[in-house]
C-alpha positions in Angstrom: 84.2 73.7 30.1 85.8 74.7 33.6 89.8 74.1 34.5 91.0 73.8 37.4 93.4 75.4 39.0 95.8 75.0 42.1 95.6 75.7 45.5 99.1 75.7 47.6 99.0 74.5 51.1 99.5 77.2 52.9 102.7 76.4 55.8 104.6 75.5 52.6 106.5 78.0 51.1 104.5 79.5 48.2 107.1 80.3 45.4 108.1 76.7 45.6 104.3 75.0 46.2 103.1 76.6 43.5 105.6 75.2 41.5 105.5 72.1 42.6 101.4 71.8 42.0 101.5 73.4 38.5 104.0 71.0 37.8 101.9 68.2 38.1 98.7 69.0 37.1 97.5 71.7 34.8 94.7 72.9 32.6 92.6 69.8 33.7 88.9 71.0 32.3 85.4 69.5 33.5 82.4 69.3 31.9 79.5 68.6 33.8 75.7 67.1 32.0 73.7 68.3 32.1 73.7 72.2 33.5 72.5 73.2 35.4 72.1 69.6 37.3 68.9 67.8 37.6 66.7 66.5 40.6 64.3 63.3 39.5 63.0 60.7 41.6 64.3 62.5 44.5 68.5 62.1 43.1 70.8 64.3 41.8 72.8 62.3 38.5 75.9 64.2 38.4 77.9 63.4 35.6 81.1 65.0 34.6 84.1 64.6 31.6 87.8 65.1 33.3 89.4 66.1 30.5 93.8 66.3 30.5 95.5 67.7 27.7 98.5 66.9 26.6 101.6 66.9 29.2 98.5 67.6 32.1 100.2 65.3 34.2 102.6 64.6 35.1 103.7 60.8 35.1 104.5 60.3 39.2 101.5 62.9 39.7 98.1 61.8 41.0 95.0 63.5 41.5 91.6 63.2 43.9 88.8 64.6 42.6 86.2 65.6 44.8 83.1 66.9 43.6 80.8 69.4 46.6 77.0 70.1 45.6 76.4 72.6 48.3 77.0 70.8 51.4 77.6 67.8 50.2 80.3 65.9 48.9 80.3 63.7 46.3 82.3 60.5 46.0 86.2 61.0 45.6 87.9 59.8 42.2 91.4 59.0 41.8 93.0 60.2 38.6 97.0 59.4 38.2 99.7 59.8 35.5 101.4 56.1 34.1 104.0 55.8 36.4 101.9 56.9 39.6 101.5 54.1 42.2 97.6 53.5 43.6 94.6 53.1 41.7 93.5 55.7 40.0 92.9 55.2 36.2 95.7 56.1 34.3 96.2 59.1 32.1 99.1 58.8 29.1 101.7 62.0 30.0 102.0 62.9 26.3 98.4 62.0 25.1 96.6 63.0 27.9 93.3 61.6 28.2 89.5 61.6 29.3 87.3 60.5 32.5 84.0 59.8 33.0 82.5 60.8 36.1 79.2 59.5 37.8 77.8 59.9 41.0 74.2 59.5 42.4 73.5 61.5 45.8 69.8 62.2 47.7 68.4 65.7 47.0 68.7 67.6 50.0 66.7 71.3 49.7 69.7 73.2 49.8 71.2 72.1 46.4 68.4 73.7 44.8 70.8 77.1 44.0 73.9 75.4 45.2 76.7 75.3 42.7 78.8 72.1 41.6 82.3 72.7 42.7 85.4 70.5 41.5 88.1 70.3 44.6 90.3 68.0 45.2 94.5 66.9 46.2 97.2 66.5 44.7 100.1 64.2 44.9 103.3 62.7 44.0 103.9 59.6 44.8 102.7 59.5 48.2 103.0 62.9 49.4 100.6 65.1 49.3 101.6 68.6 47.1 98.5 70.9 46.9 94.8 70.9 46.8 92.7 71.8 44.0 91.4 75.0 44.2 87.7 75.2 44.5 86.1 75.4 41.2 82.5 75.9 39.8 81.5 73.2 36.6 78.0 73.7 36.7 74.7 75.6 38.2 71.9 73.3 40.4 69.4 72.1 40.7 66.4 72.9 38.2 63.7 70.8 40.6 61.2 71.1 38.1 59.7 67.1 39.2 58.7 68.8 42.5 55.8 71.0 40.6 53.7 67.6 41.0 50.3 67.7 42.0 49.8 65.4 45.0 46.3 65.3 44.2 45.4 61.3 44.8 42.0 60.9 44.4 39.5 58.6 46.3 37.0 56.5 45.0 33.3 55.8 46.2 32.0 52.8 46.5 28.7 52.9 44.2 24.9 52.5 45.5 23.2 49.6 43.9 19.9 52.0 44.3 17.0 51.6 41.4 14.2 54.1 41.4 11.9 51.4 39.7 12.2 47.9 41.2 10.1 44.4 40.3 8.4 42.8 43.3 5.7 40.0 43.8 3.2 39.5 46.3 2.9 35.4 46.7 -1.0 33.7 47.9 -0.6 30.2 48.6 -3.8 28.6 48.5 -4.2 24.7 49.6 -6.6 22.1 48.6 -7.8 18.8 49.8 -6.8 15.9 48.6 -7.9 14.7 45.0 -10.0 18.3 45.1 -10.3 21.6 43.0 -12.9 23.7 45.8 -11.3 27.2 47.7 -12.2 26.4 50.7 -13.8 29.0 52.9 -11.1 28.7 55.0 -8.4 29.6 52.8 -10.2 32.3 51.8 -9.3 33.7 55.7 -6.0 33.2 55.8 -3.8 36.3 56.5 -2.1 35.4 53.0 -5.3 36.2 51.2 -6.2 38.8 53.4 -2.5 40.5 53.0 -3.2 39.7 49.1 -6.2 41.9 49.3 -5.0 45.1 51.5 -2.5 44.9 48.5 -5.1 45.4 46.1 -6.8 47.9 47.8 -3.7 50.1 48.1 -2.3 49.5 44.8 -5.7 50.2 43.4 -5.0 54.3 44.2 -0.9 53.7 45.0 0.8 55.5 42.3 3.6 53.9 43.0 2.8 50.4 42.6 1.7 49.4 39.5 0.9 45.5 38.9 2.3 44.3 35.8 1.0 40.4 35.7 -0.5 37.9 37.7 0.8 34.6 36.7 -1.4 31.5 38.4 0.2 28.3 38.8 -1.9 25.2 39.7 0.3 21.9 41.3 -0.5 18.4 43.1 0.8 16.0 45.0 3.1 13.3 43.2 0.6 10.2 44.2 -2.8 9.1 42.4 -2.8 8.6 38.1 -0.3 11.0 36.8 -3.3 12.1 33.7 -5.4 12.6 36.6 -3.2 14.7 38.1 -2.3 17.4 35.1 -5.9 18.2 34.9 -5.9 18.6 38.7 -3.8 21.2 38.8 -5.2 23.3 36.1 -8.6 22.9 37.3 -7.2 24.3 40.9 -5.4 26.9 39.4 -9.1 27.9 37.6 -10.9 27.8 40.8 -7.6 30.0 42.3 -8.3 32.5 39.6 -12.0 32.9 40.2 -11.2 33.3 44.0 -8.6 36.1 43.4 -11.0 37.7 40.7 -13.6 38.1 44.0 -11.0 39.4 46.6 -10.2 42.3 43.6 -13.5 43.0 43.1 -14.0 43.5 47.2 -11.0 45.2 47.3 -12.3 47.5 44.1 -9.1 46.7 42.0 -10.4 47.0 38.6 -7.3 45.2 36.7 -6.7 42.1 39.5 -11.5 41.7 38.7 -10.3 41.0 35.0 -10.2 37.5 34.0 -7.7 38.9 31.2 -4.9 39.7 34.3 -4.2 36.0 34.8 -1.8 33.7 33.3 -2.6 30.4 34.6 -0.9 27.1 34.1 -1.1 23.4 35.7 2.5 22.1 36.6 0.7 18.8 37.3 2.8 16.9 39.9 5.3 18.8 41.6 8.3 16.7 42.1 10.9 19.4 43.1 8.8 21.2 45.5 8.2 17.0 47.2 11.9 16.9 47.2 12.5 20.6 49.0 9.9 19.6 51.7 11.6 16.6 52.3 14.2 18.1 52.8 13.0 20.5 55.3 11.1 18.3 57.4 12.5 17.4 60.7 10.4 15.0 61.4 10.5 12.6 59.6 13.6 9.5 60.1 16.5 10.7 59.0 17.0 7.0 57.1 13.9 6.7 56.1 13.4 10.2 54.3 17.5 9.6 52.2 15.5 6.4 50.6 12.5 8.5 50.3 15.1 10.5 48.0 16.9 7.7 46.5 13.9 6.3 45.3 12.9 10.1 43.5 15.7 10.1 42.1 16.7 7.0 40.8 13.2 5.8 39.0 11.6 7.6 36.4 8.5 5.7 35.7 5.5 7.7 37.4 3.7 4.9 38.3 6.6 2.5 39.5 8.1 5.4 42.0 4.6 5.6 43.7 4.2 2.0 44.4 7.7 2.0 45.3 7.1 4.6 47.9 3.9 3.2 49.0 5.6 -0.2 50.0 7.6 2.1 52.4 3.9 1.7 54.9 4.8 3.9 58.2 7.1 6.3 55.7 4.4 7.0 52.8 1.7 7.6 55.6 3.9 10.5 56.9 4.2 11.7 53.6 0.8 11.7 52.8 -0.4 13.4 56.0 2.8 16.3 56.4 4.2 16.0 52.9 1.3 16.3 50.3 -1.3 18.5 52.0 1.4 21.2 51.2 2.0 20.3 47.4 -1.9 20.3 46.8 -2.0 24.0 46.6 -2.4 26.6 44.2 0.2 29.8 44.0 -1.3 33.4 43.5 2.0 36.0 42.3 0.9 39.1 41.8 4.1 41.2 39.8 4.6 44.7 40.6 6.4 47.7 39.0 7.4 49.5 42.7 8.4 53.2 42.5 11.1 54.7 44.9 11.1 57.9 46.6 11.9 60.9 44.4 14.9 62.7 44.3 13.5 65.2 47.1 11.7 62.8 49.1 14.9 61.1 49.9 16.5 64.1 50.7 14.0 65.2 52.9 13.8 61.4 54.1 17.7 61.8 55.6 16.7 64.8 57.8 13.8 64.0 59.6 12.5 60.4 59.1 16.0 58.3 57.8 14.6 54.8 59.4 12.3 54.6 56.2 15.4 54.6 53.9 16.8 51.2 53.1 20.7 51.0 52.7 21.1 51.7 49.0 18.5 54.6 48.9 20.9 56.0 51.6 23.9 55.7 49.6 22.1 57.2 46.6 20.9 59.7 48.8 23.9 61.3 49.7 25.1 61.6 46.1 22.4 64.1 45.5 24.2 67.2 47.6 26.8 69.2 46.3 27.8 70.0 49.4 30.5 67.6 51.0 29.0 68.4 54.7 25.8 66.9 53.5 27.1 63.8 52.3 29.0 63.5 55.1 26.1 63.0 57.5 24.0 61.0 55.3 27.3 58.7 54.5 27.1 58.6 58.6 23.6 57.6 58.9 24.1 54.7 56.3 27.4 54.2 58.5 25.8 54.0 62.0 22.6 51.5 60.5 24.9 49.4 58.0 28.0 48.8 60.0 28.5 45.6 58.1 28.9 47.1 54.3 31.9 48.0 53.6 30.8 51.0 51.2 28.9 52.8 53.8 32.6 53.2 56.2 34.5 53.9 52.9 32.3 56.8 51.5 32.0 58.6 54.8 36.1 57.9 54.8 36.0 59.7 51.1 34.1 62.6 51.6 36.4 63.1 55.2 39.3 63.1 52.7 38.2 65.5 50.3 37.6 67.5 53.2 41.1 67.6 54.2 40.6 65.1 57.7 43.5 62.7 56.2 43.8 60.6 59.4 40.2 60.2 59.7 40.0 59.3 56.3 42.7 56.5 56.7 41.1 55.6 59.7 37.6 54.3 57.8 39.7 53.2 54.7 41.0 50.6 57.0 38.2 49.9 58.6 35.8 49.6 55.2 38.7 46.7 54.0 38.6 45.0 57.2 35.1 44.7 56.7 35.8 43.1 53.3 38.7 43.2 51.9 38.1 45.0 48.4 39.8 47.4 45.6 38.0 50.7 46.0 39.8 50.6 50.0 42.9 49.4 49.3 43.4 52.1 46.1 42.1 55.1 49.2 45.0 53.5 51.3 47.3 54.1 48.2 46.0 57.2 48.2 46.5 57.7 51.8 49.8 56.5 51.8 51.2 58.8 48.7 50.4 61.5 50.3 52.2 60.3 53.7 55.0 59.8 51.4 55.5 56.0 51.2 55.2 55.5 47.9 56.7 52.1 48.4 53.4 50.9 50.4 51.2 53.0 48.0 52.4 51.4 44.8 51.9 48.5 45.9 48.7 48.8 47.2 47.4 50.4 44.2 48.7 47.5 42.3 46.0 45.2 44.4 43.2 47.4 43.2 42.6 47.1 39.6 39.4 47.2 39.1 38.4 50.3 41.4 38.5 52.7 38.9 40.2 55.0 36.7 41.6 56.8 39.6 43.9 53.9 40.8 45.8 54.8 36.9 46.3 58.6 37.6 47.2 57.8 41.4 49.9 56.1 39.7 50.9 58.1 37.1 51.6 61.0 40.3 54.0 58.5 41.9 55.8 57.5 38.7 56.3 61.4 38.7 57.9 61.4 42.4 60.3 58.6 41.2 61.1 59.6 37.5 59.2 57.2 35.9 57.4 59.7 33.1 57.2 57.9 30.5 55.1 55.4 33.3 53.2 58.5 34.2 51.9 59.2 31.1 50.3 56.1 30.6 49.1 56.1 33.2 47.8 59.8 33.7 45.5 58.8 30.7 43.9 61.0 27.7 42.1 63.6 29.9 44.1 66.6 30.3 45.3 67.9 33.7 48.4 69.4 35.3 50.7 66.3 35.8 50.1 64.9 32.5 51.4 68.4 31.0 54.7 68.0 33.5 54.9 63.9 32.6 55.4 65.6 29.3 57.5 68.0 30.0 60.0 65.9 31.4 60.2 63.4 28.9 60.7 65.7 26.5 57.3 67.0 25.0 58.0 70.3 26.0 55.7 71.6 22.9 52.7 68.9 23.9 53.1 69.8 27.3 51.9 73.4 26.6 48.6 72.0 25.2 47.9 69.5 27.6 48.4 72.2 30.0 46.4 74.8 28.0 43.8 71.9 27.9 43.9 71.4 31.1 41.7 73.4 34.6 45.1 74.8 34.8 45.5 76.4 32.3 44.5 79.7 33.4 45.9 80.0 36.6 48.4 80.4 39.0 50.2 76.7 38.6 49.6 76.8 34.7 51.0 80.0 34.4 54.0 79.4 36.1 54.4 76.2 34.3 54.2 77.4 30.9 56.9 79.7 32.0 59.2 76.6 33.0 58.0 75.3 29.2 59.1 78.4 27.7 62.0 78.4 28.8 62.7 75.4 27.7 62.3 76.5 24.4 64.5 79.7 25.1 61.1 81.9 24.3 62.1 85.1 26.7 58.5 87.2 26.2 57.1 83.5 27.2 59.0 83.0 29.9 58.0 86.8 31.4 54.2 87.2 29.9 53.4 83.7 31.7 55.4 84.8 35.0 53.6 87.8 35.3 50.8 86.2 34.7 51.3 83.8 38.0 52.6 85.9 40.6 49.5 88.1 39.8 47.3 85.3 40.7 49.8 84.0 43.7 52.9 85.8 44.9 54.8 83.4 46.4 55.8 82.0 42.4 58.2 85.8 42.5 60.2 83.9 45.4 59.5 80.1 43.1 60.8 82.3 39.7 63.7 84.1 41.5 65.3 81.0 42.5 64.8 78.7 39.9 67.0 77.0 37.5 64.6 76.2 34.6 65.0 80.6 34.6 69.4 80.5 35.1 69.9 82.0 31.6 67.0 85.2 32.4 68.5 85.6 36.2 70.8 88.8 35.0 68.2 89.5 32.5 67.0 93.5 33.6 63.4 92.6 32.8 63.6 89.2 34.1 64.4 90.8 37.7 61.9 93.3 37.7 59.3 91.1 37.6 60.7 88.9 40.1 62.3 91.0 42.4 
């Protein structure tokens, strides 16, 4: 409690003025809560209980009370006697009374070591009779929320790299109408030559492992259904024999064995017929649509074929240009392809980067711990694949880690313009957080759901800055971190905050020791204050000046043991 005194005006007679002031207002008490004041969300809330004793204010007197926080004048409050005119809160003369004053002001740096003072003027009627002498009523200001680490986290977009991929090689052998004999000319086609070369390579290439060969025979949709069913089976069997000969010539033992092949006949290939018909650009469009309607509406095979034959010239066109493509066997060689080893990927990224595809480049960058090497590989990926947002995003993420924030921001913006995505939005939110635009940062983070746990962590930082400590605890998650410890402390869980910081990587850092000194001060543990401050200052001498001004240690500022540590 602080009692006000009266300071008279210099131009009044000293005796008369003092008598007048004392007669109008006396023994007023002020109690500020909290004391010292505290900063939360970049603002200082001031709450003062003003107590007027019995006969503390004359019936026609009034007081205009103005708190001062450092150089900042807070709003004024008018309190008046029960018979005074005006809009102030009335206090009974005999009973006295209480008034609660509240105001919130933006925090400025000078407020950290300022005092909360009471000043004001005293009136009788409309005439000013004196002033309230400036009186300290509280210390200011605890700014512990500013200890928050603004270590906003960015997200690297993931690669889709697979060391072993499932691949297949397709070879097509075409047949004459109604025949199942593989023609010599077919064995000279490019796809058969490619199959032979593949089998020769696969026999000695450790990266290639054939897992099976599927052979499917087909027939065109004209003629008898039963005959076509058998014809498709025969074509599959015939193609297998030819494939075995090719394999034997190539020296591939596995493909030379009939047991390696899975054969089946598909009969009349209506799906293939429809596909080829739709892709054809020469046939009259109205005739094409008529054939497609027949395919879709007529389920009886014999009736369906007859309706197509009834089309005359259109059927002749089909017989010459579409059906021959359906009289075939497809040989699908399925194999596992093993990609480059980690060391090969790294070596190729240096001297032969053109051999690496997008996913290989993105994965290769993750193999490096050195940020400059990561950046080098991601830049190669961005240059070669500029239309994939991941490349620009990941270049930006590494630039951010290298503290090149403006360059990182440009890359994140480029990535998000390439493709609107939650990862780049989180990263832009991190940039906005560093730039101090908390509204923009939170808006971006709210659009970043699914980008990763980094989103919530970043929100937790903003929550601390906004004074929303319970939300911060939720967002910061279960992993021990300095910021989570700070959120617990600011939310009133001092013991839990110490346990959290001791479980984090900051347990034995200068920052961690300073934090534990603050926690010890809140618990009234002098030994903890001194021992942790000594450790903090030993690790980082800048904490000496910080502690000397920190109102968390207000109770110890005149203690010789404390001053010997911070001076």
